[in-house]
Backbone of each chain as ProteinMPNN parsed JSONL, in Angstrom:
{"seq_chain_A": "MSIKVRYFASLKENLGRSEDELTFTRLLTAHEVWNCANPGKPLPGNSLVAINMDYVELDNLVKDGDEVAFFPPVTGG", "coords_chain_A": {"N_chain_A": [[59.143, 0.451, 29.196], [61.074, -1.197, 26.502], [63.143, -3.793, 26.672], [66.599, -5.618, 25.285], [67.479, -8.954, 25.862], [70.186, -10.759, 26.079], [71.631, -14.147, 25.319], [74.893, -16.408, 26.2], [76.944, -19.061, 25.025], [77.168, -21.676, 27.414], [75.563, -20.723, 28.909], [73.155, -19.811, 27.727], [72.801, -22.41, 26.628], [72.037, -23.858, 28.811], [69.57, -22.54, 29.245], [68.054, -22.514, 26.922], [67.696, -20.893, 25.184], [68.101, -18.196, 23.022], [67.721, -15.371, 22.993], [65.671, -12.858, 24.579], [63.141, -10.533, 24.459], [61.794, -7.835, 26.435], [59.711, -6.233, 28.304], [59.46, -3.518, 30.651], [57.966, -1.565, 33.45], [59.279, 0.083, 35.231], [62.84, 1.624, 36.108], [65.024, -0.909, 36.312], [67.749, -2.656, 37.561], [70.723, -4.513, 36.13], [70.985, -7.202, 37.322], [68.683, -7.464, 38.006], [66.657, -7.739, 36.112], [67.677, -10.118, 34.983], [66.538, -11.781, 36.829], [63.918, -10.917, 36.592], [64.018, -12.108, 33.891], [64.35, -14.735, 34.696], [63.196, -16.632, 36.339], [63.286, -17.778, 39.116], [65.774, -18.822, 38.368], [69.18, -18.671, 39.587], [71.351, -16.748, 38.556], [74.53, -17.616, 37.795], [77.234, -17.34, 39.412], [79.814, -16.611, 38.645], [79.251, -14.877, 36.289], [79.431, -12.768, 33.796], [78.169, -9.546, 32.716], [76.999, -7.509, 30.259], [76.013, -3.82, 29.133], [74.894, -3.322, 25.949], [77.057, -3.81, 24.713], [78.94, -3.08, 26.595], [81.17, -3.771, 29.2], [79.276, -4.577, 32.638], [79.106, -3.541, 36.219], [76.553, -5.963, 37.778], [74.936, -4.326, 39.302], [74.459, -2.397, 37.576], [71.601, 0.203, 36.054], [69.323, -0.6, 33.807], [68.9, 1.026, 30.784], [65.695, 2.066, 28.764], [65.682, 0.489, 25.533], [68.135, -0.398, 25.767], [70.664, -3.156, 25.066], [70.629, -6.001, 26.66], [73.583, -8.405, 27.939], [74.202, -11.955, 29.102], [76.71, -13.837, 30.261], [78.967, -16.425, 30.289], [82.292, -16.621, 31.775], [84.918, -15.676, 29.574], [86.303, -17.613, 26.973], [88.303, -17.388, 24.841], [91.054, -17.509, 22.412]], "CA_chain_A": [[60.56, -0.036, 28.435], [61.544, -2.338, 26.374], [65.114, -4.245, 26.669], [66.256, -6.725, 24.174], [68.39, -9.998, 26.744], [70.646, -11.938, 24.987], [72.525, -15.302, 26.519], [75.625, -16.954, 24.869], [77.526, -20.118, 25.087], [76.53, -22.606, 28.67], [74.216, -20.384, 29.773], [72.17, -19.721, 26.353], [72.463, -23.527, 26.163], [71.072, -24.253, 30.101], [68.408, -21.953, 29.735], [67.624, -22.922, 25.812], [67.097, -19.548, 24.108], [69.688, -17.054, 22.771], [67.987, -14.097, 23.738], [64.531, -12.461, 25.398], [62.485, -9.226, 24.451], [61.098, -7.872, 27.908], [58.774, -4.955, 28.765], [59.454, -2.879, 32.09], [57.291, -0.283, 33.832], [60.285, 0.637, 36.02], [64.033, 1.046, 35.631], [65.994, -2.496, 36.88], [69.77, -2.953, 37.463], [70.486, -5.678, 35.202], [70.619, -8.471, 37.736], [67.014, -7.47, 38.051], [66.511, -8.019, 34.421], [68.116, -11.483, 34.632], [65.622, -12.081, 37.62], [62.638, -11.313, 35.983], [63.294, -12.657, 32.482], [64.526, -16.271, 34.698], [62.706, -16.547, 37.842], [63.71, -19.289, 40.141], [67.089, -19.629, 38.455], [70.142, -17.709, 40.016], [72.409, -16.008, 37.59], [75.824, -18.448, 37.931], [78.259, -16.639, 40.145], [81.166, -16.088, 38.108], [78.786, -14.597, 35.099], [79.812, -11.884, 33.155], [77.451, -9.091, 31.901], [77.388, -6.37, 29.538], [74.966, -3.158, 28.372], [75.174, -2.02, 24.886], [78.441, -3.937, 24.434], [80.015, -3.059, 27.321], [80.97, -5.047, 30.063], [79.127, -3.481, 33.272], [78.542, -4.271, 37.193], [75.57, -6.663, 38.176], [73.817, -3.229, 39.854], [74.439, -1.209, 36.878], [70.776, 0.368, 35.545], [69.218, -0.58, 32.226], [67.577, 1.764, 30.124], [64.99, 2.08, 27.436], [66.392, 0.07, 24.34], [69.336, -1.193, 25.802], [70.982, -4.715, 25.153], [71.507, -6.498, 28.307], [74.162, -10.006, 27.404], [75.024, -12.419, 29.946], [77.491, -15.172, 29.84], [80.076, -17.147, 31.006], [84.027, -16.179, 31.719], [85.358, -15.759, 28.428], [87.673, -18.375, 26.781], [88.786, -17.219, 23.492], [92.29, -16.83, 21.956]], "C_chain_A": [[60.668, -1.12, 27.856], [63.381, -2.81, 26.437], [65.33, -5.521, 26.019], [67.907, -7.658, 25.76], [68.89, -10.703, 25.874], [71.836, -12.832, 26.24], [73.491, -15.776, 25.789], [76.254, -18.228, 26.157], [76.748, -21.007, 26.245], [75.212, -21.81, 28.826], [73.195, -20.245, 28.804], [71.832, -21.539, 26.566], [71.825, -24.435, 27.688], [69.791, -23.751, 30.06], [67.94, -22.278, 28.177], [67.344, -22.005, 25.034], [68.301, -18.939, 23.996], [69.063, -15.779, 23.55], [66.043, -14.261, 24.256], [64.386, -11.103, 24.612], [61.354, -9.03, 25.86], [60.836, -6.209, 27.722], [58.597, -4.571, 30.188], [58.49, -1.749, 31.909], [58.28, 0.732, 34.273], [61.729, 0.804, 35.469], [64.617, -0.299, 36.539], [67.2, -2.136, 36.992], [69.458, -4.549, 36.303], [70.75, -6.89, 36.059], [69.241, -8.684, 37.892], [66.217, -7.599, 36.982], [66.491, -9.607, 33.984], [66.631, -12.125, 35.454], [64.212, -12.231, 37.187], [62.465, -12.119, 34.686], [63.758, -14.69, 32.921], [63.911, -16.458, 36.165], [62.603, -18.089, 38.258], [64.494, -19.322, 39.394], [68.125, -18.604, 38.549], [71.176, -17.466, 38.859], [73.717, -16.773, 38.115], [77.147, -17.182, 38.624], [79.43, -15.983, 39.075], [80.348, -15.456, 36.446], [79.202, -12.931, 34.674], [78.439, -10.898, 32.795], [77.482, -7.61, 30.868], [76.121, -5.59, 28.613], [75.283, -2.801, 27.657], [76.821, -2.417, 24.328], [79.272, -3.819, 25.278], [80.036, -3.424, 28.469], [80.672, -3.883, 31.617], [79.311, -4.142, 34.861], [76.813, -4.574, 37.279], [74.305, -5.14, 38.299], [73.693, -1.731, 39.04], [72.302, -1.331, 36.389], [70.812, -0.125, 33.745], [67.906, 0.489, 31.785], [66.771, 1.221, 28.909], [65.736, 1.837, 26.265], [67.7, -0.383, 24.579], [69.316, -2.492, 26.12], [72.055, -5.482, 26.431], [72.22, -7.942, 27.763], [74.499, -10.214, 28.947], [75.681, -13.514, 29.63], [78.544, -15.716, 30.278], [81.673, -16.191, 30.915], [84.563, -16.658, 30.178], [86.966, -16.922, 27.835], [87.885, -18.661, 25.564], [90.163, -17.419, 23.116], [93.313, -18.634, 21.894]], "O_chain_A": [[60.412, -2.143, 28.492], [64.426, -2.183, 26.265], [64.505, -6.431, 26.091], [68.855, -7.089, 26.302], [68.262, -11.255, 24.971], [72.452, -12.522, 27.259], [73.257, -15.713, 24.582], [76.146, -18.331, 27.379], [75.542, -21.087, 26.012], [74.067, -22.26, 28.852], [72.125, -20.689, 29.219], [70.659, -21.901, 26.649], [71.243, -25.515, 27.585], [68.887, -24.306, 30.684], [66.727, -22.303, 28.388], [66.656, -22.297, 24.056], [69.309, -19.095, 24.687], [69.637, -15.223, 24.486], [65.356, -15.281, 24.288], [65.395, -10.575, 24.146], [60.438, -9.777, 26.203], [61.509, -5.318, 27.204], [57.764, -5.13, 30.901], [58.19, -1.143, 30.881], [58.277, 1.909, 33.909], [61.97, 0.208, 34.42], [64.322, -0.248, 37.733], [67.617, -1.152, 36.38], [68.497, -5.227, 35.942], [70.736, -7.884, 35.332], [68.677, -9.778, 37.917], [64.994, -7.542, 37.108], [65.793, -10.2, 33.161], [65.793, -12.796, 34.852], [63.487, -13.219, 37.306], [61.426, -12.657, 34.304], [63.649, -15.636, 32.141], [64.707, -16.295, 37.09], [62.048, -19.105, 37.839], [64.343, -20.513, 39.12], [68.099, -17.678, 37.739], [71.74, -18.463, 38.408], [73.96, -16.332, 39.238], [77.724, -16.317, 37.964], [79.662, -14.779, 38.961], [81.022, -15.669, 35.439], [79.178, -12.047, 35.53], [77.465, -11.61, 32.549], [78.304, -6.74, 31.153], [75.431, -6.15, 27.762], [76.061, -1.863, 27.825], [77.588, -1.656, 23.738], [80.389, -4.295, 25.078], [78.94, -3.488, 29.025], [81.318, -2.863, 31.857], [79.679, -5.317, 34.844], [75.956, -3.746, 36.969], [73.26, -4.96, 37.673], [73.243, -0.631, 39.36], [71.691, -2.399, 36.364], [71.678, -0.084, 32.871], [66.743, 0.69, 32.134], [67.056, 0.234, 28.231], [66.444, 2.749, 25.837], [68.392, -0.753, 23.631], [68.576, -3.07, 26.916], [73.215, -5.535, 26.841], [71.455, -8.676, 27.138], [74.861, -9.384, 29.781], [75.26, -14.206, 28.704], [79.137, -14.849, 30.92], [81.969, -15.308, 30.11], [84.577, -17.819, 29.769], [88.143, -16.933, 28.196], [87.767, -19.785, 25.075], [90.625, -17.597, 24.243], [94.495, -18.661, 21.548]]}, "seq_chain_B": "MTIKISTQAFDPFHEVQSYQSTRLDNLGAIGATSIFIGTMRDFNENAAVKGMTLEYYPGMTEKQLEEIVIQAQCQWQLIDSLIIHRVGNILPHESIVLVAVWSSHRGDAFDANRYLMEALKSKAPFWKKELLITDQERWVASNTNGYKQKS", "coords_chain_B": {"N_chain_B": [[95.313, -0.273, 12.545], [93.637, -3.492, 12.694], [91.152, -5.362, 12.742], [89.596, -9.075, 12.406], [87.287, -11.647, 11.999], [87.181, -14.814, 11.793], [85.456, -17.121, 10.103], [86.25, -18.824, 8.381], [89.36, -21.526, 8.05], [92.619, -20.083, 8.381], [95.847, -19.119, 6.981], [98.241, -17.783, 9.327], [100.723, -16.93, 8.531], [100.915, -16.298, 5.845], [98.877, -14.293, 6.222], [100.425, -12.756, 7.67], [101.985, -11.824, 6.2], [101.081, -10.993, 3.753], [99.57, -8.765, 4.896], [101.61, -7.135, 5.528], [102.953, -6.369, 3.5], [100.923, -5.194, 1.533], [99.415, -3.499, 2.934], [100.314, -1.887, 4.718], [102.258, 1.092, 4.838], [104.253, 2.374, 4.881], [107.418, 1.354, 5.51], [109.601, 1.514, 5.723], [110.138, 2.339, 8.201], [109.516, 0.393, 9.95], [110.916, -1.525, 12.53], [111.016, -3.84, 13.904], [108.763, -6.94, 14.377], [106.02, -8.31, 15.887], [105.057, -11.452, 16.187], [102.129, -13.921, 17.132], [100.922, -16.752, 17.384], [97.751, -18.591, 18.044], [97.504, -22.045, 18.3], [94.805, -24.535, 17.817], [95.286, -27.0, 20.069], [95.323, -30.904, 20.603], [94.8, -32.022, 22.431], [93.298, -31.65, 25.835], [93.13, -30.696, 29.287], [93.616, -33.37, 30.595], [92.438, -34.225, 28.608], [91.314, -36.138, 25.173], [91.019, -34.41, 22.104], [89.243, -34.058, 19.256], [87.741, -31.714, 18.166], [86.425, -28.375, 17.93], [83.956, -26.083, 19.22], [84.078, -22.642, 18.101], [82.489, -19.626, 19.742], [81.073, -16.565, 19.363], [80.26, -13.101, 19.963], [78.944, -11.517, 18.437], [79.932, -7.872, 17.38], [79.704, -6.857, 19.879], [82.214, -8.676, 20.636], [84.041, -7.23, 18.324], [84.422, -4.721, 19.161], [85.135, -5.051, 21.925], [87.703, -5.804, 21.077], [89.153, -3.884, 19.285], [88.806, -1.977, 21.73], [90.65, -3.117, 22.752], [93.47, -2.941, 21.565], [93.369, 0.33, 21.337], [94.238, 0.798, 23.869], [96.599, -0.565, 23.883], [97.396, 1.055, 22.261], [97.91, 3.288, 23.148], [99.9, 2.886, 25.469], [102.338, 1.852, 23.924], [104.792, 2.302, 21.234], [103.181, 1.948, 18.359], [103.208, 0.898, 15.217], [101.236, -0.65, 13.43], [99.147, -2.781, 13.854], [97.832, -6.054, 13.573], [94.908, -8.517, 14.174], [93.424, -11.134, 13.913], [90.649, -13.647, 14.609], [89.545, -16.892, 14.963], [86.203, -18.567, 14.281], [83.822, -20.564, 15.041], [83.639, -23.978, 13.658], [86.485, -25.987, 14.491], [89.461, -27.447, 14.083], [91.758, -29.624, 15.382], [95.48, -28.519, 15.2], [94.901, -26.105, 13.475], [94.444, -22.862, 13.416], [93.956, -20.709, 15.784], [93.85, -17.901, 16.779], [95.579, -14.884, 15.212], [97.736, -12.637, 16.379], [99.647, -9.888, 15.12], [102.121, -7.074, 15.574], [103.338, -4.358, 14.784], [106.476, -2.183, 14.859], [108.669, 0.029, 15.627], [110.55, -0.818, 17.101], [111.418, -3.576, 19.039], [111.043, -3.931, 21.994], [109.023, -2.43, 22.348], [107.42, -4.062, 20.225], [107.414, -6.284, 21.394], [106.004, -6.394, 23.844], [103.556, -4.697, 23.809], [102.413, -6.579, 21.821], [101.947, -9.04, 23.886], [100.512, -7.935, 25.946], [97.877, -7.727, 24.048], [97.337, -9.966, 23.717], [96.976, -11.233, 26.274], [94.801, -9.831, 27.049], [92.885, -9.949, 25.458], [92.66, -12.746, 25.721], [91.125, -12.665, 28.715], [89.374, -10.612, 28.101], [88.01, -10.284, 25.598], [85.059, -11.598, 24.029], [84.371, -14.522, 23.984], [83.937, -18.429, 23.129], [84.651, -21.374, 24.263], [84.31, -24.956, 22.864], [85.034, -27.828, 23.562], [84.917, -31.149, 21.28], [85.58, -34.547, 22.545], [87.478, -37.071, 22.02], [85.911, -39.24, 22.819], [83.531, -38.449, 21.632], [81.72, -37.108, 23.563], [80.968, -33.496, 24.806], [82.042, -30.595, 25.914], [82.192, -27.299, 27.782], [84.678, -25.196, 27.865], [86.43, -24.559, 30.739], [87.091, -21.47, 31.719], [89.724, -18.883, 31.09], [93.396, -19.421, 31.849], [95.621, -17.501, 33.476], [97.953, -15.99, 31.513], [100.417, -15.216, 32.626], [101.311, -15.958, 34.784], [103.337, -17.793, 37.397], [104.821, -20.87, 36.618], [104.91, -23.949, 38.574]], "CA_chain_B": [[94.604, -1.493, 13.458], [92.573, -4.274, 11.666], [90.574, -6.834, 13.332], [88.906, -9.67, 11.552], [86.695, -12.796, 12.78], [87.119, -15.323, 10.613], [84.604, -18.525, 9.996], [87.401, -19.812, 7.424], [90.48, -21.604, 8.489], [93.669, -18.942, 8.118], [97.206, -18.884, 7.061], [98.764, -16.946, 9.904], [101.885, -16.597, 8.078], [100.58, -16.059, 4.821], [97.999, -13.184, 6.535], [101.236, -10.997, 8.383], [103.181, -11.081, 4.729], [100.035, -9.874, 2.949], [99.427, -7.292, 5.47], [102.637, -6.379, 5.503], [103.025, -6.028, 1.693], [99.857, -4.421, 0.837], [98.608, -2.501, 3.822], [101.963, -1.016, 5.885], [103.146, 1.801, 3.54], [105.9, 2.89, 6.108], [107.931, 0.063, 5.994], [111.048, 1.894, 6.421], [109.76, 3.049, 9.924], [109.35, -1.122, 11.256], [112.429, -2.283, 13.108], [110.3, -5.094, 14.696], [107.458, -7.292, 14.157], [106.007, -9.736, 16.92], [104.278, -12.211, 15.962], [101.483, -14.385, 17.795], [99.783, -17.503, 16.756], [97.516, -20.065, 19.076], [96.991, -22.782, 17.691], [94.436, -25.682, 18.287], [96.088, -28.686, 20.687], [94.391, -32.198, 20.498], [94.415, -32.55, 24.252], [93.311, -30.248, 26.994], [93.036, -31.126, 30.906], [93.842, -35.062, 30.356], [91.182, -35.712, 27.34], [92.032, -36.181, 24.275], [90.097, -33.486, 21.757], [88.99, -33.72, 18.026], [87.229, -30.971, 17.566], [86.453, -27.166, 19.032], [83.697, -24.824, 18.375], [83.853, -21.223, 18.998], [81.112, -18.709, 19.913], [81.272, -15.359, 19.88], [79.144, -12.252, 20.423], [79.164, -10.43, 17.163], [79.335, -6.657, 17.163], [80.689, -6.682, 21.3], [83.686, -9.268, 19.863], [84.842, -6.401, 17.984], [84.256, -3.649, 20.291], [86.282, -5.207, 22.764], [89.134, -6.071, 20.234], [89.265, -2.333, 19.744], [89.319, -1.059, 22.831], [92.463, -3.346, 23.532], [94.19, -2.515, 20.579], [93.526, 1.053, 21.937], [95.153, 1.059, 24.92], [98.294, -1.304, 23.583], [98.29, 1.838, 21.134], [98.319, 4.583, 24.226], [100.836, 2.398, 26.112], [103.227, 1.361, 23.34], [104.516, 3.058, 19.853], [102.777, 0.994, 17.295], [103.131, 1.684, 13.791], [100.274, -1.273, 13.047], [98.175, -4.297, 14.294], [96.699, -7.216, 13.088], [94.383, -9.405, 15.096], [92.691, -12.319, 13.239], [90.405, -14.762, 15.724], [88.612, -17.836, 14.35], [84.593, -18.702, 14.896], [83.2, -21.603, 14.219], [84.019, -25.345, 14.171], [87.642, -26.184, 14.254], [89.838, -28.942, 14.05], [93.606, -29.535, 15.879], [96.409, -28.06, 13.988], [94.028, -25.038, 12.83], [94.897, -21.735, 13.849], [92.549, -19.948, 16.481], [94.254, -16.389, 16.897], [96.904, -14.3, 15.265], [97.909, -11.253, 17.286], [100.6, -9.555, 14.734], [102.403, -6.381, 16.413], [104.725, -3.706, 13.926], [106.966, -1.513, 15.545], [110.412, 0.531, 15.204], [111.497, -1.093, 18.302], [111.245, -4.892, 20.014], [110.737, -3.561, 23.062], [107.259, -1.863, 21.803], [106.575, -5.17, 19.709], [106.724, -7.599, 22.805], [105.208, -6.084, 25.16], [101.989, -4.901, 23.048], [101.679, -8.268, 21.545], [101.769, -10.18, 24.821], [99.58, -7.472, 26.504], [97.056, -8.018, 23.316], [96.699, -11.559, 23.982], [96.852, -11.801, 27.331], [93.697, -8.58, 27.425], [91.883, -10.973, 24.423], [92.018, -14.045, 26.612], [90.641, -11.821, 29.584], [88.311, -9.444, 28.358], [86.772, -10.635, 24.199], [83.702, -12.407, 24.174], [84.754, -16.028, 22.771], [83.773, -19.244, 24.386], [84.991, -22.727, 23.462], [83.354, -25.704, 23.547], [85.106, -28.912, 22.875], [84.126, -31.92, 21.452], [86.375, -34.983, 22.717], [87.604, -38.409, 21.331], [85.512, -39.889, 23.151], [81.738, -37.833, 21.385], [81.42, -36.119, 24.759], [81.233, -31.996, 24.673], [82.266, -29.646, 27.07], [82.919, -25.964, 27.152], [85.476, -24.567, 28.23], [85.585, -23.238, 31.942], [87.791, -20.411, 32.257], [91.229, -19.376, 30.806], [94.04, -19.573, 32.585], [96.696, -16.791, 33.447], [99.352, -16.19, 30.899], [101.57, -14.585, 33.463], [101.377, -17.051, 36.076], [104.769, -18.532, 37.206], [104.745, -22.24, 36.691], [105.185, -24.568, 39.98]], "C_chain_B": [[93.949, -2.275, 12.428], [92.435, -5.594, 12.66], [89.588, -7.65, 12.421], [88.63, -10.713, 12.384], [86.406, -13.451, 11.332], [86.418, -16.927, 11.006], [85.316, -19.524, 9.258], [88.48, -20.336, 8.207], [91.369, -20.425, 7.394], [95.032, -19.35, 8.308], [97.7, -18.226, 7.609], [99.714, -16.399, 9.209], [101.35, -15.694, 6.691], [99.469, -14.218, 5.348], [98.968, -12.134, 6.881], [101.776, -10.86, 6.893], [102.138, -10.348, 3.974], [99.516, -8.815, 3.645], [100.125, -6.565, 5.291], [102.824, -5.617, 4.161], [102.345, -5.175, 0.954], [99.165, -3.408, 1.472], [99.528, -1.598, 4.718], [102.848, -0.323, 4.498], [104.47, 2.388, 4.295], [106.742, 2.001, 6.293], [109.471, 0.136, 6.303], [111.085, 1.953, 7.88], [109.866, 1.486, 10.729], [110.834, -1.516, 11.35], [111.944, -3.406, 13.895], [108.663, -5.355, 14.387], [107.517, -8.414, 14.786], [104.695, -10.338, 16.457], [103.714, -12.961, 16.743], [100.449, -15.346, 17.774], [99.307, -18.731, 17.866], [96.979, -20.652, 18.062], [95.968, -24.081, 18.402], [95.204, -27.116, 19.095], [94.728, -29.912, 20.173], [94.706, -32.587, 21.569], [94.478, -31.631, 25.177], [93.004, -31.008, 28.041], [92.753, -32.444, 30.724], [92.512, -35.346, 29.419], [91.886, -35.0, 26.476], [90.639, -35.394, 23.29], [90.639, -33.987, 20.316], [88.564, -32.89, 17.603], [87.032, -29.642, 18.644], [85.053, -26.394, 18.118], [83.281, -23.511, 19.139], [82.762, -20.226, 18.548], [81.877, -17.79, 20.058], [80.122, -14.223, 19.849], [79.46, -10.973, 19.354], [79.055, -9.17, 17.661], [80.215, -6.28, 18.919], [82.088, -7.483, 21.028], [85.127, -8.111, 19.422], [85.295, -5.051, 18.517], [85.633, -3.884, 20.972], [87.73, -5.293, 21.981], [89.886, -4.313, 20.287], [89.718, -1.81, 20.272], [90.6, -1.677, 23.257], [93.343, -2.977, 22.689], [94.33, -0.655, 21.141], [94.757, 1.81, 23.009], [96.204, 0.703, 24.549], [98.461, 0.666, 23.057], [98.769, 3.28, 22.264], [99.84, 4.339, 25.026], [102.027, 2.327, 25.592], [103.657, 1.979, 21.714], [104.537, 1.969, 19.208], [102.617, 1.269, 15.898], [101.433, 0.775, 13.317], [100.175, -2.482, 13.866], [97.443, -4.986, 13.868], [96.041, -7.66, 13.709], [93.542, -10.019, 14.444], [91.955, -13.791, 14.095], [89.404, -15.641, 14.529], [87.258, -17.884, 15.233], [84.504, -19.758, 14.538], [83.502, -23.219, 14.638], [85.721, -25.223, 13.589], [87.964, -27.458, 14.324], [91.539, -28.443, 14.792], [94.247, -28.832, 15.016], [95.985, -26.667, 13.548], [94.352, -24.435, 13.809], [94.07, -20.86, 14.53], [92.659, -18.814, 16.436], [95.774, -15.938, 16.149], [97.091, -13.152, 16.116], [99.615, -10.831, 16.594], [100.959, -7.805, 15.306], [103.944, -5.633, 15.218], [104.882, -2.525, 14.737], [108.371, -0.564, 15.289], [111.181, -0.646, 16.076], [111.013, -2.492, 19.043], [110.899, -4.603, 20.742], [108.822, -3.454, 22.897], [106.486, -2.891, 21.517], [106.469, -6.122, 20.496], [105.997, -7.531, 23.61], [104.295, -5.449, 24.743], [101.678, -6.09, 22.749], [101.247, -9.14, 22.933], [100.481, -9.302, 25.832], [98.129, -7.703, 25.644], [96.797, -9.231, 23.658], [96.522, -11.759, 24.948], [95.195, -10.92, 27.772], [92.895, -9.337, 26.267], [91.263, -11.953, 25.28], [91.043, -13.398, 27.736], [89.463, -10.941, 29.481], [87.382, -9.682, 26.643], [85.888, -11.509, 24.591], [84.105, -13.579, 23.1], [84.623, -16.949, 23.565], [84.254, -20.632, 23.57], [84.44, -23.733, 23.99], [83.901, -26.638, 22.614], [83.958, -30.179, 22.656], [85.363, -33.359, 21.404], [86.143, -36.241, 22.392], [86.4, -38.854, 21.618], [82.971, -39.259, 22.754], [81.31, -36.989, 22.835], [81.988, -34.613, 24.509], [81.056, -31.048, 25.734], [82.726, -28.494, 26.551], [84.192, -25.865, 28.515], [85.499, -23.409, 29.698], [86.166, -21.632, 32.123], [89.489, -20.506, 31.422], [92.399, -19.07, 32.046], [95.131, -18.428, 32.595], [98.172, -16.443, 33.105], [100.602, -16.142, 31.788], [102.04, -15.188, 34.198], [102.721, -17.729, 36.034], [104.141, -20.185, 37.292], [105.655, -22.981, 37.81], [106.186, -25.251, 39.548]], "O_chain_B": [[93.709, -1.763, 11.334], [93.22, -6.426, 13.116], [88.801, -7.02, 11.713], [89.343, -10.939, 13.361], [85.835, -13.064, 10.312], [86.768, -17.672, 11.921], [85.153, -20.74, 9.359], [88.703, -19.646, 9.201], [91.088, -20.03, 6.263], [95.475, -19.808, 9.361], [98.102, -17.378, 6.812], [99.641, -15.171, 9.191], [101.451, -14.467, 6.659], [99.55, -13.199, 4.662], [98.763, -10.945, 6.637], [101.977, -9.726, 6.459], [102.316, -9.188, 3.601], [98.991, -7.905, 3.005], [99.842, -5.419, 4.942], [102.814, -4.401, 3.975], [102.779, -4.515, 0.009], [98.462, -2.576, 0.899], [99.126, -0.606, 5.326], [103.603, -0.782, 3.642], [105.554, 2.743, 3.83], [106.906, 1.744, 7.486], [110.257, -0.654, 6.826], [112.035, 1.617, 8.587], [110.227, 1.396, 11.902], [111.658, -1.744, 10.464], [112.79, -3.885, 14.651], [107.729, -4.57, 14.227], [108.356, -9.308, 14.672], [103.584, -9.814, 16.386], [104.538, -13.155, 17.636], [99.283, -15.057, 18.048], [100.057, -19.547, 18.402], [96.257, -20.192, 17.178], [96.348, -24.573, 19.464], [95.573, -28.111, 18.471], [93.644, -29.752, 19.611], [94.941, -33.793, 21.64], [95.443, -30.896, 25.39], [92.555, -32.12, 27.765], [91.559, -32.739, 30.683], [91.774, -36.331, 29.452], [92.607, -34.004, 26.543], [89.47, -35.651, 23.577], [91.808, -34.258, 20.041], [88.766, -32.848, 16.39], [87.339, -29.699, 19.835], [85.002, -26.176, 16.907], [82.604, -23.281, 20.141], [82.29, -20.042, 17.426], [82.982, -17.801, 20.599], [78.979, -14.648, 19.682], [80.02, -9.887, 19.5], [78.122, -9.039, 18.453], [81.187, -5.529, 19.007], [83.112, -6.831, 21.235], [86.306, -8.026, 19.764], [86.358, -4.474, 18.291], [86.725, -3.339, 20.812], [88.748, -4.783, 22.45], [90.742, -3.795, 21.004], [90.725, -1.147, 20.026], [91.469, -1.101, 23.911], [94.322, -2.539, 23.294], [95.494, -0.315, 21.355], [95.591, 2.715, 22.991], [97.101, 1.521, 24.755], [99.391, 1.389, 23.413], [99.733, 4.033, 22.126], [100.701, 5.203, 25.193], [102.971, 2.612, 26.328], [102.688, 2.1, 20.965], [105.426, 1.118, 19.243], [101.688, 2.007, 15.57], [100.515, 1.486, 12.908], [101.109, -3.032, 14.448], [96.272, -4.637, 13.716], [96.473, -7.147, 14.741], [92.551, -9.305, 14.289], [92.598, -14.836, 14.197], [88.768, -15.192, 13.575], [87.108, -17.474, 16.384], [85.175, -20.064, 13.552], [83.574, -23.585, 15.811], [86.111, -24.594, 12.605], [87.214, -28.411, 14.536], [92.184, -27.396, 14.733], [93.648, -28.465, 14.005], [96.949, -25.987, 13.198], [94.571, -24.94, 14.91], [93.37, -20.152, 13.807], [91.638, -18.248, 16.043], [96.85, -16.474, 16.413], [96.003, -12.832, 16.595], [100.636, -11.211, 17.169], [99.914, -7.177, 15.477], [105.04, -6.131, 14.962], [103.954, -1.894, 15.242], [109.013, -0.977, 14.323], [112.207, -1.23, 15.729], [110.012, -2.315, 19.736], [109.72, -4.941, 20.629], [107.856, -4.145, 23.221], [105.365, -3.072, 21.992], [105.501, -6.878, 20.416], [105.344, -8.44, 24.124], [103.588, -5.49, 25.75], [100.761, -6.693, 23.306], [100.238, -9.846, 22.927], [99.61, -9.969, 26.389], [97.146, -7.873, 26.365], [95.614, -9.405, 23.949], [95.717, -12.685, 25.04], [94.515, -11.355, 28.701], [91.733, -8.993, 26.489], [90.081, -12.129, 25.576], [89.889, -13.767, 27.518], [88.73, -10.583, 30.403], [86.224, -9.276, 26.54], [86.083, -12.181, 25.603], [84.142, -13.563, 21.87], [85.013, -16.765, 24.718], [84.162, -20.769, 22.35], [84.065, -23.779, 25.161], [83.663, -26.648, 21.406], [82.877, -30.382, 23.209], [86.074, -33.393, 20.4], [85.006, -36.714, 22.381], [85.64, -38.918, 20.652], [81.878, -39.518, 23.258], [80.373, -36.193, 22.776], [83.137, -34.411, 24.116], [79.998, -30.806, 26.314], [83.349, -28.327, 25.502], [84.362, -26.355, 29.632], [85.042, -22.279, 29.871], [85.504, -20.766, 32.696], [90.196, -21.488, 31.199], [92.084, -18.484, 33.082], [95.676, -18.378, 31.492], [99.18, -16.494, 33.81], [101.585, -16.876, 31.685], [103.247, -15.094, 34.421], [103.227, -18.166, 35.0], [103.16, -20.533, 37.949], [106.848, -22.727, 37.971], [106.817, -25.975, 40.317]]}, "name": "protein", "num_of_chains": 2, "seq": "MSIKVRYFASLKENLGRSEDELTFTRLLTAHEVWNCANPGKPLPGNSLVAINMDYVELDNLVKDGDEVAFFPPVTGGMTIKISTQAFDPFHEVQSYQSTRLDNLGAIGATSIFIGTMRDFNENAAVKGMTLEYYPGMTEKQLEEIVIQAQCQWQLIDSLIIHRVGNILPHESIVLVAVWSSHRGDAFDANRYLMEALKSKAPFWKKELLITDQERWVASNTNGYKQKS"}
């Protein structure tokens, strides 16, 4: 299954890229997706995660075709 | 409900007036309009700031704002609401955000506007990066709770 991963703000800057296209053969949680995409780089503890533009918990499963996004706390307004 | 993400500077007072005169058709029902305008300061956390870049997540930002407005519509009697949020490069004195709420009564207008603004601050995916007067750049780490009592 293929998954699009997106990064924003300071996370994007620190990783040096804004997205990944990944292919997996089994179901993964959002947290596992991060670990596969960024080996050796723990997800910062205050990060937020969204699947298909809705907030989810890190242990939510990611399905084929999903867009998973990781980003720091929001600071708009 | 109207939600706009603006890459250009906007005049919030003009936007409110224009929206009310062109987009609202039941003017007789309006008894209260509550307006919040967030403006960029030239200081933050003990530093002078000369500019700011606002990043957002196209698609998710609009979706989250729509959900926030729908929640407000469930809790208060609203005639209409307008949210405009700036993105891109911003200078001090420019407007960052406009939240306007039209209702028949002030309680609904005041309370819904406050809810919308606080929910936007905690849920809408926007991120500020400040450019200090020293040319140093820094990300704003988190938003404060607007309801917190001042000590």
